[in-house]
N, C-alpha and C positions, 0 to 999 in steps of 0.2 A: 409230217409224220402220218402214218397210216392209222386210221381210226380203229382198225382191228388189233393194233398192237397195244394201245392203251385206251381206256375209257375214262375220261376225266369228269368229275362231278364237283362243281364249285359250291353247291348249297346242299347240305344234308337235310333231308326232310324228316319230319317226325316219324313217318312210316318206316323209313330206313333205319332210324335209331331204334324203333321198337322191334323191327325184324332182327336187328343185330343182337338185341338182348335175348331173343329166342335161342340163339346159338350158344348161349352161356349155360353152364351147369347150374342146377338149383342151389340157392344160397345156403340151404340147410345141410349140404353134403360137406364132409371133411375127409382129408387124407386119402386113403385108398379108395374110398367110395367115389371120389371125383374121377380117378383114373378109370374105374369100372364103368362109370356113366359115359365117358368119352369113348371107351372101347365099344360099348353097346351101340352108341350112336354111329360109330364108324362102320360097324357091321351092317346096320340098317341102311346106311348111305350107299355102301357097295352094292347091296341087292337092288336098290332103286336105280343105280347107274347101269347095272347089268340089264335090267328090264328095258331101260330107255334106249339101249343100243339097237334092240330089235325094231323100235319105232323112232327112227331119228327125226328130229325136228330141225328148225333153222338154227344156225350157229349163234351162240351167245358169247358175250365177252367172258374171258376167264375170270377176271376180277374187276372190281371197281376201286380205283385209286383216287383219293382226294389229294390234290396238290395245289399249292398256292401259285399265283402267277409267276413269281420268281423261280420257283422250282420247275415249273413248266418250261420257262425260258432256258434254264440250265440243262434240262434233259434234251431239249431241242438242239442246243449247242453241242452236246456230247454226241448226239446222233449224226449231226452234220460233220463233226470231226472224224467220226468213224468212217463215214462215206469217203471223206477226203483221203484218209490213210489207206483205205482199200484201193482207191484209184492210183495212189502213189506206189503201192506195192506192186500193182500190175505193171506200171511203167518200169519200175526198177527190175522186176523179174525178167523183162525182155532183155535188159542189158547184162544180166548175170544168169544166163541159162545154165551154166555149169555148177551153180551153187544149189545146195539143198534149200527147200522152201523155208525151213526153220531158221536158217542163217540170215534170211532177209526179211523176216516177219516184221520186225520193228524198223521203222523208216527214219529214225533219228539220224543225225549226222554221224555221231559216234558209232552207231551200229552199222551204218553204211561203210564207214572206213574199216571197221572190223571185218565186215564181209569181204571187202576188197582185199584186205590183208590175208584172210582165210583163203581166198581164191589164189593169191600169190603163192602161199605155202603149198596149196594143193597141186599147183602146176609146177612147183620147183623141181620135182623129181623127173619131169619131162624136159627140164631146161637143158641138161647136158645130152649131147649126141655122141654116138660111137666115134672113136678117134679116127681121123682120116688126114692124110698128109696133104697140106695145102701150101704151096711155095709162096704165094702172095702173103699168107698169114705169117709164115716164118720170117719174111723180110720185114713185115710191119712190126712184129714183136721185137726183132733185133734193133730196129731204128728207135722204137719206143724205149727200150732198155737203155740204150746209149744216151738218149735225151735225158732220161731221169738221172742217170749217173753224173750228169753235168750240173745238176741242181745243187744249190747250197745246202738244203736240208739233207740231201743224200750224203754229201761230203762230210757234214757234221756228224751224222750218225755212223758213218763208215769208220771214223776214228774209234768210236766205242766198240764197234764190231771187231775190229782187228785186235783189240785188247783182250778178247775172249779166248780162253784156252782152245776151244774147238777150231778156231781159225787156223791153227798150225796143222790141223789134221784134215784140212779141206780136201786136198788131193788124194789123201789116203781113203777118205770116205767115198769119193767119186770112183776110185779104183775098185773099192769093195762093191759098189753098185754095178759097175761094169762087168765084173767077173763072177758075181754071185746073184742068184735070184732072191735070196733072203739072207740077211745077217742081223746080228744083235749089236746094238750100240749102247754101251754103258757109259753114261756121262754123269759125273758127280754134280751136285747142286752148284749152279753158277758157271757151268762150263759153256752154256749157250746152245745146247743141243736142240731145245724146243723151237727156238726162233731162227736158227741158222741152217739146220740140216735141209729143210725144204727149200730154202733160198739157194743153197749150193746146187741142188739138183736142177731147179728151174733155170738159173742163170747158165749153167753148163749146157743144158739142152737148147736154150735160145741161141747161145753163141755157136752151137753146132748146127744151126739152122734146122732144128727139130722141135721148135716151140709149139707147132700145131699138134704134135704128137705127145705133148707133155701136159698132163692134168693130174695134180697131186692132191690126195685127200689125206688129212692128218687128224686122227682122233684124239680127243681130250676127255679126261674122266668127268669134268664138270662143265656146266654152261658158262660160268664166269671165266673159266680158263680158255674156252674156245673163243669167246668174244674179245677178251683182253689180249690174247696172243695175236689174234687177227689184226687188232688195232695197232699193236706194236710192230708187227711185221710190215704192215702197210706203210707206216711212218718210215721205217728203215728203207723202204723201197722208193721213197720220195713221193708217196701218196698221202693225201690228207686223211682219208677214211677208207675202210674196206669197201670194195665194189669194183676195183679195177683188176689188178693181178692177184689180189688177195680177197677172200671172202669168208663168211662163216654161215653155218646152218645149224641152228639149235631148235628145240621144240618151241613152236609158236613164234619164232623169229628167224629171219634169214636175210642176209645181205650177200647175194651170190656174186662170185667174181665173173670175169669174162670167160667165154666158153673154151678158149684155147690158151695154153701157156699160163696156167693159173694154179693157185694153191687154195684149197678149201679146208678150213678148220671146222670140225663138227664134233659133237659128243658121240660116245660109243653107241648110245641108243639110236641116234640118227644115222650112224654108219650102218647099223643093222637094217634100218629102213631102206637105205640104198641097196643093200645086199638083197633084200626082199624084192626090190623092184628090178635090179639088174643081177640076175643069178650068176652070170659069167663075168660080171664086172668089166665088160669091155669098154665102159665109158671112162675108165681111169687107167693111168699108166703106172703110178706109184702109190703105194699105201704105206703110211707111217702110223704105227700104233705107239702112242706115247704113254708113259706111266703104266707099263704092262704089269708091274708088280701089284697093282690094285686089282686083285683077283675077284672081281664080282662076276655075276652071271653073264652080263653082256660081254665082258672081256673074254671069258672062257668060250662063249659061242663064236666070237670073232676069231680066236686062235684056231678053233676047229674048222671054221670056214676057210681061213687062210691056208691051212694045210691041204685042204681039198682043192682050193683054187690054184695052188702052185702047179698041179697036174693039168688043170684045164687051160691055164693061161701061162705058157712057158715064157712069154715075153714080159710079164708083169714083174715089177720089182717091189719088194717088201722090206721094211726096216722096222725092227722092234726096238724101242728105246725105253730106258728106265734109268733111275739114279741108283737104285739098290735092289738087286734081285739075285737069285741063285742062277746065274747065267748058264751054268752047265746043264741044269735040268731043262731049261728052255731049248738049249742047243741040241740036247739029245732027242727032244720031242720033234724037232725039225731036222732030223737026220744029220746031227753034228754040224750045224751051220757055223760059220766063223763068228768070232766075237771081237769087237773093237772097244777098247776101254780108253776113256778120255778123262784126265784129272780135272779137278775144279780149282778155282782160285782159293788159295790158302792165305788167311789173314792172321797176323800175330794177335795174341790175346794177352791183355794186361789186367792183372787183378787189382781191385780197389777195395778198401775196407772202410768201415764206418768212421774211423778216426782220420781217414784221408779226406773225407768230404763233410764232416760234421760242421766245420766252420763255414762252409759255403752254402749251407741250407738256409741261413738267414732267418731261422725261426726263433722267436723270442722266448727261449726256455727260461723258466723261473727256477731258482734254486730252492725247490720245495720238496726235495727228495725225502727228507725225514718225515714230513707230514703225510706224503703220499704213502710211504711204506707203513706208517703207523695206522692208517685208515684202510688198509687192505681188507677186502671182504674175507679172503682166505689167508690166514696167517700161516705161511709156508716158511718154516725156519730154514729148510734146506736151500730154497731159492735165495733167501737173504744171505746165507753163508756163502753160496757160490758167487753171488753178486759182489760181496765184499772182497772175495779172493780175486775176482776178475778186475776190480778197480785197482787193487794193489799191484797186480801184474801189469795192468795197462799203464799205471803211473811209471813203472820202471821202463817199459818199452818206449813210452813217449819221451822219457828223458834221454834214452839212448839214441832215439831218432831225432832229437833236438826239436820236438814238436812244441807248439805253444801251450801254455798252461790253460788257455781257454778251451782247448779240446777236452781236457779232463773235466773241466767245470761243466761243460755242456752235456757230456755223457753222464755225469753225476746228476745233473738236473733232470735228465730223462728218466733216470731210475729204472725200475722194472715195469713201468706202465706199458711199454711197448712189447712186452713178452719176449725179450731177447733170449735166445737159446744159448746158454752158456755151457760149454762142454768142459 
């Protein structure tokens, strides 16, 4: 260490201890007087330093610090560690010239990985290139799709896909896309619109040898929706994880798909970032806006942009999807665009009552109804009266339904402790 940085004194002399006492205030001062004494001393010190500037002398240590040998060793280790980190930062900075210096200041392994991830997200907007027809890519995508369709995982999930209501409308959806630049798809919950629509488009384009010109972006209102849907669609296409024909891009995380013949799921906010980067959106062939009924600011900006984009890009295709919206209003906003409605799966509903399951609860109720009702904190005679009426009616109903007498006993054991609402 440089001697100019620290001046160490191992043995304090009597003279130094006496001089240090001179700097203390007089012992007879109290309270405010002590503060005034130090203020006056500060003023006199400033005037002395001002006069000394005109007559500079040789440099003196700023302060004298008394440290033990162990403390000196510790300070030396910290200083050496600082020098080592400084050299490491210089080496890492050469490997990451595109990053800001703040992102690589700390050189721990976690921060280096974070910096690399930041670099990946920073360059993800330059990942996609403008669409261009490539015959060799078209053939590769076709062969790859046929190979995946022969896998066992694809065949297993294909059975589930065909059971979805939207599968019956596949050709109708493709015809809508072919004949219209934009249309609205209304699919009830469970119809399969979120996972299947983009796949219908991608497979159709690949089988037409136009896979290199197909790049679909599908917006989701939430981060968890974008990642989970991408994971599901990737599995349905015979892929283990997103990163091949399917990918996602959310804030601070991205698993981008291949550049051609792909589906990208992203949040509405991230889609706005792509729009900010590519104003004419020439990097994508199809835009799918899902859950458009969630009218937040991002979605409203997207709808405004889409309406202007339709005039700039006559060849782009847009699908607006939702489960429940006033489709006529959206249709009128987009110059009376067509609407396609798809029903969802309907399941029968069966009602069950307390007396149907009370014997299956297997809870050891004690017949202590009278004690519980006598020790109620609030003596509500109306509740007790309604409860007695309910028990008498229940006894008649159970007899007509040939229910076991244990049902009545268990309900009586519960009493009114569970705050049963009796109408």
